[in-house]
PALO-578867 format. One record per atom (N, C-alpha, C, O): x, y, z; residue in one letter; residue number from 1; atom name. Coordinates in steps of 0.1 Angstrom, whole numbers. Example, Ala and Ser with C-alpha at 12.3 -4.5 7.8 and 13.67 -1.06 7.14 Angstrom:
X,Y,Z,type,seq,atom
132,-57,78,a,1,N
123,-45,78,a,1,CA
132,-33,78,a,1,C
142,-33,85,a,1,O
128,-22,71,s,2,N
137,-11,71,s,2,CA
129,0,79,s,2,C
134,11,80,s,2,O
REM end
This chain:
X,Y,Z,type,seq,atom
579,281,601,m,1,N
591,274,606,m,1,CA
600,288,605,m,1,C
603,293,616,m,1,O
603,293,595,q,2,N
614,305,592,q,2,CA
609,317,600,q,2,C
618,326,601,q,2,O
597,320,605,r,3,N
595,332,616,r,3,CA
604,326,628,r,3,C
613,333,633,r,3,O
602,314,634,e,4,N
608,311,647,e,4,CA
622,309,644,e,4,C
630,312,653,e,4,O
628,306,633,e,5,N
641,305,631,e,5,CA
648,321,631,e,5,C
658,324,636,e,5,O
639,331,625,f,6,N
644,345,624,f,6,CA
643,349,639,f,6,C
654,354,644,f,6,O
631,348,648,d,7,N
631,351,660,d,7,CA
643,347,668,d,7,C
648,355,676,d,7,O
647,334,665,l,8,N
658,330,675,l,8,CA
671,335,671,l,8,C
680,337,679,l,8,O
672,338,658,w,9,N
684,345,654,w,9,CA
686,359,658,w,9,C
697,363,660,w,9,O
675,367,659,l,10,N
673,379,664,l,10,CA
679,380,675,l,10,C
687,388,677,l,10,O
675,369,687,k,11,N
675,369,703,k,11,CA
689,364,703,k,11,C
697,372,709,k,11,O
694,355,699,t,12,N
707,351,700,t,12,CA
720,361,698,t,12,C
718,373,694,t,12,O
732,356,701,t,13,N
743,365,698,t,13,CA
749,358,688,t,13,C
760,362,685,t,13,O
746,350,682,f,14,N
752,343,667,f,14,CA
751,354,659,f,14,C
741,361,659,f,14,O
761,358,651,i,15,N
764,370,641,i,15,CA
761,364,629,i,15,C
762,372,620,i,15,O
758,353,625,g,16,N
758,347,610,g,16,CA
750,354,603,g,16,C
746,365,607,g,16,O
748,351,592,v,17,N
741,357,577,v,17,CA
726,351,578,v,17,C
725,339,582,v,17,O
716,356,576,f,18,N
702,352,576,f,18,CA
698,356,562,f,18,C
699,368,559,f,18,O
693,347,554,r,19,N
687,352,539,r,19,CA
674,352,539,r,19,C
669,342,544,r,19,O
666,361,533,v,20,N
653,363,534,v,20,CA
647,368,518,v,20,C
650,379,514,v,20,O
641,360,512,a,21,N
639,363,499,a,21,CA
644,374,492,a,21,C
640,385,488,a,21,O
659,366,492,g,22,N
669,372,483,g,22,CA
677,386,490,g,22,C
685,393,483,g,22,O
673,388,502,h,23,N
679,399,509,h,23,CA
688,393,520,h,23,C
683,383,526,h,23,O
702,398,523,k,24,N
709,394,533,k,24,CA
708,401,547,k,24,C
714,411,549,k,24,O
702,395,556,f,25,N
701,401,571,f,25,CA
714,396,580,f,25,C
716,384,583,f,25,O
724,409,585,e,26,N
734,405,593,e,26,CA
732,413,605,e,26,C
726,424,605,e,26,O
738,406,617,k,27,N
735,414,629,k,27,CA
750,421,629,k,27,C
760,418,622,k,27,O
750,432,639,t,28,N
763,440,640,t,28,CA
768,438,655,t,28,C
760,435,664,t,28,O
778,440,658,a,29,N
783,441,674,a,29,CA
774,451,681,a,29,C
772,448,692,a,29,O
769,461,676,t,30,N
762,471,682,t,30,CA
746,467,685,t,30,C
739,475,692,t,30,O
741,456,680,g,31,N
729,452,682,g,31,CA
719,454,671,g,31,C
708,449,671,g,31,O
723,461,661,e,32,N
716,466,649,e,32,CA
717,457,637,e,32,C
726,449,636,e,32,O
707,458,628,v,33,N
705,447,616,v,33,CA
711,452,604,v,33,C
706,463,601,v,33,O
718,448,596,l,34,N
721,455,583,l,34,CA
713,444,574,l,34,C
712,432,576,l,34,O
706,452,564,i,35,N
699,443,556,i,35,CA
704,449,542,i,35,C
700,460,538,i,35,O
712,441,534,d,36,N
717,448,522,d,36,CA
724,461,523,d,36,C
721,470,515,d,36,O
732,462,534,r,37,N
742,472,535,r,37,CA
732,485,542,r,37,C
737,496,543,r,37,O
721,482,547,g,38,N
714,492,552,g,38,CA
710,490,567,g,38,C
704,480,570,g,38,O
714,500,574,t,39,N
711,496,589,t,39,CA
698,496,594,t,39,C
690,502,586,t,39,O
693,491,604,y,40,N
681,487,609,y,40,CA
680,485,624,y,40,C
689,479,629,y,40,O
669,491,632,t,41,N
670,483,645,t,41,CA
662,470,642,t,41,C
655,468,632,t,41,O
664,461,655,r,42,N
658,449,654,r,42,CA
643,449,651,r,42,C
638,440,645,r,42,O
636,462,657,e,43,N
621,462,654,e,43,CA
619,463,639,e,43,C
610,456,633,e,43,O
629,472,633,e,44,N
625,474,619,e,44,CA
628,460,611,e,44,C
620,456,602,e,44,O
642,454,616,a,45,N
642,440,607,a,45,CA
632,433,608,a,45,C
629,426,599,a,45,O
624,432,619,e,46,N
615,422,620,e,46,CA
603,425,614,e,46,C
596,416,610,e,46,O
599,438,614,l,47,N
587,443,607,l,47,CA
593,440,591,l,47,C
585,434,584,l,47,O
603,441,585,l,48,N
607,441,571,l,48,CA
607,425,569,l,48,C
604,421,558,l,48,O
610,417,578,f,49,N
608,402,578,f,49,CA
595,400,573,f,49,C
593,396,561,f,49,O
585,402,582,l,50,N
571,400,581,l,50,CA
567,404,568,l,50,C
561,396,561,l,50,O
570,416,564,m,51,N
568,423,550,m,51,CA
571,414,540,m,51,C
562,409,533,m,51,O
582,412,539,l,52,N
587,401,530,l,52,CA
581,389,529,l,52,C
579,384,518,l,52,O
576,383,540,h,53,N
568,369,539,h,53,CA
554,372,538,h,53,C
547,362,541,h,53,O
549,383,535,s,54,N
534,385,535,s,54,CA
531,380,520,s,54,C
538,378,510,s,54,O
515,378,523,r,55,N
509,371,510,r,55,CA
505,383,500,r,55,C
502,381,488,r,55,O
506,394,505,n,56,N
501,403,498,n,56,CA
512,411,489,n,56,C
521,417,494,n,56,O
510,411,477,p,57,N
521,417,469,p,57,CA
528,431,470,p,57,C
540,435,468,p,57,O
516,440,473,f,58,N
519,454,476,f,58,CA
528,457,488,f,58,C
536,466,489,f,58,O
525,446,499,t,59,N
534,445,512,t,59,CA
547,443,509,t,59,C
556,451,513,t,59,O
549,434,500,r,60,N
564,428,496,r,60,CA
570,438,489,r,60,C
582,441,492,r,60,O
564,446,480,l,61,N
569,457,470,l,61,CA
572,467,480,l,61,C
583,472,480,l,61,O
564,472,489,n,62,N
567,482,502,n,62,CA
580,479,507,n,62,C
588,488,509,n,62,O
584,466,510,a,63,N
594,462,517,a,63,CA
606,462,508,a,63,C
616,465,514,a,63,O
607,460,496,e,64,N
615,460,488,e,64,CA
619,475,484,e,64,C
631,476,481,e,64,O
611,486,482,i,65,N
612,499,483,i,65,CA
622,504,496,i,65,C
633,511,496,i,65,O
614,500,505,v,66,N
624,503,520,v,66,CA
637,501,520,v,66,C
646,510,522,v,66,O
641,488,518,i,67,N
654,482,515,i,67,CA
661,491,506,i,67,C
671,497,509,i,67,O
654,491,494,s,68,N
663,501,483,s,68,CA
665,514,487,s,68,C
675,520,482,s,68,O
656,519,496,e,69,N
660,535,497,e,69,CA
671,535,510,e,69,C
680,543,511,e,69,O
668,524,519,r,70,N
680,527,531,r,70,CA
692,522,525,r,70,C
701,527,530,r,70,O
696,513,515,n,71,N
707,511,512,n,71,CA
713,517,500,n,71,C
724,513,496,n,71,O
706,530,493,g,72,N
708,540,484,g,72,CA
707,534,470,g,72,C
711,541,460,g,72,O
701,522,467,t,73,N
699,517,454,t,73,CA
686,524,448,t,73,C
684,523,436,t,73,O
678,529,455,l,74,N
666,538,448,l,74,CA
670,550,444,l,74,C
665,553,433,l,74,O
678,558,450,i,75,N
681,569,446,i,75,CA
691,570,433,i,75,C
691,579,426,i,75,O
698,559,431,k,76,N
706,556,423,k,76,CA
698,554,411,k,76,C
701,561,400,k,76,O
687,546,411,a,77,N
678,541,401,a,77,CA
671,554,396,a,77,C
671,557,384,a,77,O
667,561,404,i,78,N
657,574,402,i,78,CA
667,583,394,i,78,C
662,590,386,i,78,O
680,584,396,l,79,N
688,594,389,l,79,CA
692,589,374,l,79,C
694,597,365,l,79,O
693,577,373,v,80,N
698,569,362,v,80,CA
685,572,352,v,80,C
687,576,341,v,80,O
672,568,357,v,81,N
660,573,349,v,81,CA
657,588,345,v,81,C
653,591,334,v,81,O
661,596,355,a,82,N
661,609,353,a,82,CA
672,614,343,a,82,C
670,624,336,a,82,O
682,608,341,i,83,N
693,612,331,i,83,CA
687,606,319,i,83,C
685,614,310,i,83,O
685,595,318,i,84,N
679,589,304,i,84,CA
667,596,300,i,84,C
665,594,288,i,84,O
657,603,307,l,85,N
647,609,303,l,85,CA
652,623,299,l,85,C
646,629,289,l,85,O
660,629,304,f,86,N
667,641,302,f,86,CA
673,638,289,f,86,C
669,646,280,f,86,O
681,629,284,v,87,N
688,629,272,v,87,CA
677,624,261,v,87,C
679,628,249,v,87,O
666,618,262,i,88,N
657,616,256,i,88,CA
650,629,251,i,88,C
648,631,239,i,88,O
645,640,262,l,89,N
640,650,258,l,89,CA
648,660,250,l,89,C
643,667,242,l,89,O
663,661,254,i,90,N
671,668,244,i,90,CA
672,665,230,i,90,C
672,673,221,i,90,O
672,651,228,t,91,N
673,647,214,t,91,CA
659,648,208,t,91,C
658,647,195,t,91,O
651,649,215,r,92,N
636,653,210,r,92,CA
634,665,204,r,92,C
628,668,194,r,92,O
641,674,213,i,93,N
639,690,210,i,93,CA
648,693,198,i,93,C
644,702,190,i,93,O
660,687,196,r,94,N
667,689,182,r,94,CA
661,684,172,r,94,C
667,686,161,r,94,O
REM end
């Protein structure tokens, strides 16, 4: 049922918000889709929707990583982990 609702949402000009598995899908005036502040084409958004509804946990994890990478969250998390590891390394050396 939600697949049909999502297809209908993509095809109409309604610019409301569609929530899927904790992510916010929004349409822009240019026809692109924003997923958690990351810009995607309609085809990419449809693939991510299918990945988020997959029964395979690795497919869902891949969708989460793609969304995190596109909206900048992944790089911030990697930088925080790198800084923490650097601080731990420095304290161990001393």
